[in-house]
C-alpha positions in Angstrom: 10.6 -65.5 -23.7 12.1 -68.9 -24.4 10.5 -72.4 -24.8 11.4 -72.7 -20.9 7.9 -74.3 -19.4 6.4 -71.4 -17.5 6.1 -73.5 -13.8 9.9 -73.7 -14.4 10.2 -70.5 -15.1 8.6 -69.4 -11.4 10.5 -71.6 -9.6 14.0 -70.4 -11.2 12.3 -67.0 -10.0 12.1 -68.1 -6.5 15.4 -70.1 -7.1 16.9 -66.7 -7.4 14.8 -65.1 -4.2 16.6 -67.7 -1.6 20.0 -67.0 -3.1 19.9 -63.4 -2.6 19.4 -64.0 0.4 21.8 -67.4 1.1 23.4 -66.1 4.7 27.1 -67.3 3.5 26.6 -64.7 1.4 24.9 -62.0 4.0 27.1 -62.6 6.2 30.7 -62.2 6.2 30.7 -58.4 4.8 29.0 -57.3 8.6 31.3 -59.1 10.9 32.3 -56.7 13.4 36.2 -56.1 14.1 37.1 -58.9 17.0 37.2 -57.4 20.6 40.0 -57.8 23.3 38.4 -60.5 25.5 35.7 -62.9 24.3 33.8 -63.1 21.2 30.4 -65.3 22.4 27.7 -65.9 19.7 24.1 -66.3 20.6 20.8 -66.1 18.3 17.7 -67.6 17.4 15.6 -68.3 14.2 15.5 -70.3 11.2 18.4 -69.0 10.1 20.4 -68.8 12.7 21.9 -72.1 12.7 23.4 -71.4 9.3 24.3 -67.5 10.0 26.5 -69.3 12.8 28.4 -71.4 10.3 29.2 -68.0 8.4 30.7 -66.8 10.8 32.9 -69.9 11.8 33.8 -69.7 7.7 35.0 -66.0 8.1 36.0 -65.5 11.4 39.8 -65.2 12.8 40.5 -65.6 16.8 38.7 -67.7 19.6 34.6 -68.6 19.4 32.6 -69.6 21.2 28.7 -69.8 21.7 25.5 -71.0 21.5 22.0 -70.5 18.7 18.9 -72.0 18.7 16.7 -72.9 15.3 13.7 -75.0 14.0 13.9 -78.5 14.3 15.9 -79.4 11.3 17.2 -76.2 10.5 20.6 -76.7 11.8 24.4 -76.6 10.3 27.8 -78.5 11.2 29.0 -75.9 13.1 32.2 -76.5 15.0 32.5 -73.8 17.7 29.1 -72.3 17.9 26.3 -75.1 19.4 23.3 -75.7 17.9 20.2 -76.3 19.2 17.3 -77.4 17.2 13.7 -76.6 18.8 9.7 -76.3 18.2 8.2 -73.5 15.9 5.8 -72.0 15.5 4.6 -73.1 19.4 7.5 -73.6 21.6 8.5 -75.9 23.6 10.9 -77.2 26.5 14.2 -77.4 24.2 13.3 -73.6 23.3 13.1 -72.2 26.5 16.1 -74.4 27.7 18.0 -73.1 25.0 16.9 -69.3 25.8 17.4 -70.1 29.3 21.6 -70.6 28.5 21.9 -68.0 25.6 20.9 -65.4 28.8 23.0 -66.6 31.1 25.8 -66.2 28.5 24.8 -62.6 27.6 25.0 -62.0 31.6 28.3 -63.6 31.8 30.0 -61.3 29.5 32.6 -57.9 30.3 32.8 -55.2 28.9 35.9 -56.3 27.2 33.9 -59.1 25.1 31.3 -58.6 22.3 28.3 -60.5 22.3 27.1 -61.1 17.9 24.2 -61.7 18.3 22.2 -63.4 15.2 18.8 -63.3 14.5 16.3 -64.0 12.0 12.5 -64.7 11.5 11.2 -67.7 13.7 13.3 -66.0 16.4 10.1 -65.3 18.7 8.9 -68.9 19.4 12.6 -70.6 19.2 13.8 -67.9 21.9 11.2 -68.7 24.2 11.8 -67.6 28.0 8.6 -67.1 30.0 8.5 -63.8 32.4 8.3 -64.9 35.8 5.1 -66.3 37.2 4.3 -68.2 33.6 4.4 -71.4 32.7 5.3 -72.7 29.2 2.3 -74.4 28.8 0.4 -70.7 29.3 2.4 -69.7 26.5 2.1 -72.0 24.6 -2.1 -71.4 24.7 -1.9 -67.8 24.0 0.7 -68.3 21.1 -2.0 -71.1 19.4 -4.8 -68.6 19.8 -2.7 -65.6 18.1 -1.5 -68.1 15.6 -5.2 -68.4 14.8 -6.5 -65.3 14.9 -5.1 -63.6 11.7 -3.5 -61.4 13.9 -0.3 -59.5 12.3 3.2 -60.3 13.2 3.7 -56.9 14.9 1.0 -57.7 16.8 1.8 -61.1 17.6 5.5 -60.0 18.4 4.1 -57.3 20.5 3.0 -59.8 23.2 5.4 -62.1 23.1 7.7 -59.6 23.9 5.5 -58.8 26.9 5.6 -62.5 28.0 8.9 -63.2 27.5 12.1 -62.7 29.7 14.0 -62.5 27.1 12.8 -60.5 24.4 12.1 -57.1 23.4 15.6 -55.2 24.5 16.1 -57.7 27.2 19.2 -59.7 25.8 21.4 -56.4 24.7 20.0 -55.2 28.5 21.5 -58.6 29.7 24.7 -58.6 28.1 25.5 -54.9 29.2 28.1 -53.3 29.5 29.1 -55.5 26.5 29.5 -55.1 23.4 26.1 -56.2 21.1 26.1 -56.1 17.9 23.2 -58.0 15.9 23.1 -59.3 12.4 19.5 -59.6 11.2 17.8 -61.5 8.4 14.4 -59.6 8.3 11.3 -61.8 7.5 8.7 -58.7 8.5 7.0 -56.4 6.6 8.7 -52.8 6.5 11.9 -54.1 7.8 11.2 -52.8 11.9 14.5 -54.7 13.6 11.8 -54.8 16.9 9.7 -56.4 15.1 12.1 -58.8 13.7 12.3 -62.1 15.9 10.6 -59.9 19.0 13.7 -57.8 19.0 15.6 -59.5 21.7 18.3 -56.7 21.3 16.6 -53.8 20.4 14.5 -51.1 22.3 10.9 -52.0 22.7 8.7 -48.9 22.1 5.2 -51.1 22.7 3.8 -51.5 26.0 1.8 -53.9 28.1 -1.4 -51.9 27.6 -1.0 -52.5 23.7 -0.5 -56.3 24.1 -3.5 -56.8 26.7 -5.1 -54.7 23.9 -4.0 -56.9 20.9 -5.7 -60.0 23.3 -9.1 -58.1 23.3 -9.1 -57.1 19.5 -9.2 -60.8 18.8 -11.3 -62.4 21.8 -8.8 -64.1 23.2 -8.9 -65.2 27.2 -5.8 -64.9 28.7 -4.7 -67.6 31.3 -4.8 -66.2 34.3 -1.2 -65.6 35.0 -0.8 -63.7 31.8 -3.9 -61.5 33.0 -2.4 -60.8 36.1 1.4 -60.2 34.6 -0.5 -57.9 31.7 -2.7 -55.7 34.4 0.4 -55.6 36.8 2.9 -54.2 33.8 5.3 -53.6 36.5 8.9 -55.4 34.2 8.3 -53.2 31.3 10.8 -53.9 27.9 13.5 -52.0 28.1 12.4 -48.3 26.1 14.5 -46.3 23.7 16.9 -44.6 25.0 17.5 -47.5 28.0 21.1 -46.6 29.0 21.8 -50.5 29.2 20.8 -51.1 25.1 21.8 -47.2 24.1 25.4 -48.4 22.4 23.7 -51.8 20.7 24.4 -51.7 17.0 22.1 -53.5 14.7 22.8 -54.7 10.8 19.6 -55.9 8.5 21.7 -57.8 6.3 18.7 -59.3 3.8 15.6 -58.2 3.6 13.0 -59.3 1.1 13.3 -56.3 -0.7 16.5 -57.9 -2.1 15.0 -60.9 -2.9 12.2 -59.2 -4.8 15.2 -57.3 -6.7 17.1 -60.5 -7.7 13.8 -62.2 -9.0 13.4 -59.4 -11.0 16.9 -59.4 -12.7 16.4 -62.9 -13.4 13.0 -62.4 -15.3 15.0 -59.6 -17.1 17.5 -61.7 -18.7 14.2 -63.8 -19.7 12.8 -61.1 -21.4 9.5 -60.9 -19.2 9.2 -57.7 -17.4 8.8 -57.0 -14.2 6.9 -55.4 -11.6 7.4 -55.4 -7.9 4.0 -54.5 -6.1 5.7 -54.2 -2.5 8.0 -56.0 -0.2 5.5 -55.9 2.8 2.3 -56.7 1.5 -0.1 -58.3 4.5 -3.9 -58.7 4.7 -5.5 -61.6 5.1 -4.6 -64.3 2.4 -7.7 -64.5 0.3 -8.4 -61.3 0.5 -4.9 -60.2 -1.0 -5.5 -62.8 -4.1 -8.7 -61.5 -4.6 -7.1 -58.6 -5.9 -3.8 -59.5 -7.7 -6.0 -61.7 -9.8 -8.0 -58.5 -10.0 -4.2 -57.0 -11.5 -3.6 -60.4 -13.5 -7.1 -59.9 -15.0 -7.0 -56.3 -16.0 -3.0 -57.2 -17.7 -4.5 -60.6 -19.7 -7.4 -58.5 -20.9 -6.7 -54.7 -21.3 -2.3 -54.6 -21.4 -2.8 -52.3 -17.8 -0.9 -51.0 -15.9 1.5 -53.0 -18.3 2.0 -55.3 -21.2 2.2 -59.3 -21.1 4.6 -61.1 -20.5 5.0 -59.5 -17.7 5.2 -60.9 -13.7 4.1 -59.4 -10.6 6.4 -59.7 -7.4 6.1 -59.2 -4.0 6.5 -60.2 -0.8 5.1 -59.5 2.8 3.1 -61.8 4.9 -0.4 -62.6 5.0 -2.7 -63.8 7.3 -5.1 -67.1 8.2 -7.9 -66.5 10.1 -8.9 -70.1 10.8 -12.1 -71.1 11.0 -11.6 -74.9 9.0 -9.5 -78.3 9.6 -7.6 -78.4 6.6 -4.3 -78.2 6.4 -3.2 -74.5 5.3 -0.1 -72.5 5.2 -0.6 -69.0 4.2 0.9 -69.7 0.9 -1.2 -72.3 -0.2 -4.4 -70.7 1.0 -3.6 -67.0 -1.2 -2.9 -69.2 -4.0 -5.9 -71.5 -4.0 -8.4 -68.4 -3.5 -5.7 -66.7 -6.5 -7.2 -70.2 -8.7 -10.4 -69.6 -7.5 -10.5 -65.8 -8.1 -9.1 -66.0 -11.7 -11.1 -69.2 -12.8 -9.3 -70.9 -15.3 -8.8 -67.5 -17.0 -5.8 -68.2 -19.6 -2.3 -67.9 -19.5 -1.4 -67.3 -16.1 0.6 -68.8 -13.5 1.3 -68.1 -9.6 3.6 -69.3 -7.2 3.7 -68.3 -3.6 6.6 -69.8 -1.4 7.3 -69.3 2.2 11.4 -68.9 2.0 12.0 -70.3 5.0 10.7 -73.8 2.7 8.0 -74.3 5.0 4.5 -72.8 4.6 2.8 -72.9 8.2 3.5 -75.8 10.1 3.2 -78.1 7.0 6.4 -79.8 4.9 6.1 -77.7 1.5 7.3 -74.3 0.5 4.4 -73.3 -1.0 2.3 -74.1 -3.9 2.1 -73.6 -8.0 -1.2 -72.3 -9.9 -1.1 -72.9 -13.6 -4.4 -71.7 -15.8 -5.4 -75.3 -16.3 -5.6 -75.9 -11.8 -9.4 -75.8 -11.6 -10.0 -78.2 -14.4 -7.9 -80.9 -13.2 -9.4 -80.3 -9.7 -12.8 -80.8 -11.3 -11.8 -84.2 -13.2 -10.1 -85.7 -9.8 -13.4 -84.6 -8.3 -11.7 -82.0 -5.8 -13.7 -78.6 -5.4 -11.9 -75.8 -5.0 -14.4 -73.6 -3.0 -15.3 -76.1 -0.6 -11.6 -76.9 0.1 -10.9 -72.9 0.6 -13.7 -72.4 2.7 -11.7 -75.4 4.8 -8.8 -73.5 5.0 -7.4 -76.5 2.8 -4.8 -75.4 0.5 -2.1 -78.0 1.3 -4.5 -81.0 0.5 -5.9 -78.7 -2.7 -2.3 -78.2 -4.4 -1.3 -82.1 -2.7 -4.5 -83.5 -4.8 -2.4 -82.3 -7.6 1.2 -82.8 -7.3 2.0 -79.3 -7.4 3.3 -79.0 -3.8 6.5 -77.1 -3.6 9.0 -79.0 -1.7 12.3 -77.6 -1.1 12.9 -78.7 2.3 14.6 -76.5 5.3 16.4 -73.4 3.1 18.0 -71.9 6.1 17.2 -68.1 5.5 13.9 -66.6 6.0 12.9 -63.0 4.4 8.9 -63.9 4.4 6.8 -64.9 1.3 7.6 -64.9 -2.1 4.5 -64.7 -4.4 5.5 -64.1 -8.4 2.4 -64.2 -10.9 3.1 -65.1 -14.2 1.4 -63.3 -16.9 2.0 -64.2 -20.9 0.6 -63.0 -23.8 -2.0 -64.7 -25.7 -1.5 -65.7 -29.1 
C-alpha cells in the first residue's frame, strides 16, 4: 500500500461506490424507444431528480412528467417537474405530489409511455394514503415502524397496504399505456417489489401479512388502519394481474456493483478486497460484533485471509431505538464496532449510507480508527454509554470523524469498509 492515510483510502473506496451508482452513468443504456404517443416521466426516490435529469439529457423528442424526491435532493430539470418532500416520515407535499403522479398515470392511453424512475426513499416520498386513512395516521405508523427494528421488506409490506399508489397500483393506473420502470436498488436482495414499496411491481404480500408485522413489533394501529387491515377489500395487484402483466422493470444500479467498484480500486492499491455480502441485515450493533470478530481473526491469525485487506459489505442494518441520542444505523454500527475492537491496532472502518444521509441526520456516516476510544476517553466521552443511548452521531461528532457528503442523489443502500493493515 502507498503512503496514503487509511482514512483517505476508505473515503476513496466510498467515492468509487458512489460513482458506480451515478444515475448519469446508469440511466442512458436502459432508455426505451420513444412511443407513438406521449412520453410521461413519473417517479419517486432520493435518486429521482438525478435520474430525471439523465433522461432529459439523453432523450430525443417530446418529454413531460413529474418526480418527487427528498428535500435538497433536487436537480436542474427543464421539462420534468421536480417536487421535494419529506423523508423518512411523509408530509403533505409528498402526498400532493403522489396524487398528481397518480393522475398523470391515469391520463395515459395505449400509445403512450409511462417511464417510471424508482429509487430508495420512494416509500415515504410517494405517500398517498388509502381511502379512509389520514396522512397523520400513516405518519404515526411510519414513525413506529422506523423505531421498531423492522426490516425494510417488513416496513414496505405495511406501507403498500396503507397506500393508494404503491404495491403495483401505479402501474395498474397507467394501463393500457406501456410501463417501463428503471430502478436503483437500495434493498437487500434487489427485489423490485420491495424497492420504494414497488409502485409499478406486482405485490405478492397481503393485508394479513401486513397486520401480522404490526402485531410482531407491538405497533398499535390507529382505528382507521386497523379497520382497513381487517376488511382487506382492496388488495394490491398480484402477479398475473392483466393490468400490469406487460409492465417492464430494469434494475440499473445495485449495491453489488458498487462493492465491486470499491474492490477494483482496492486491488489497484495493493489491498486484497473481500466482499462479505451485498445484502447483510440485522441489528447494527450485532452485525458490528460479527465483523469485529472477523477483523480480529485477520489481524491476529491471517485468517481467512492475510492483511493488508479490506472487508467490504452492503445491505441495510436496523436499529431498535431505546435511547434518546442522535443516531443513524451506520453511526450505530461504527460505535458498536469501535467498542468491540477495543483499540485493536491497524484496523480502520467506514460505514456510510450511499444517499449521503445516515437516517435523518446531516452526515453520510463516520470513520473509526484504532485510537477512537482513546481519543474519546481523553475528551471524557463514554463510548459504551453513548451506544446505550443510540448516540452514534454524537460520539463521532465529538471526535470530528463524521463523514459529510451532502445529498449524493443516488441510493444503493449502506456501504461498509473495514481496513486491516499489516502490523510491522
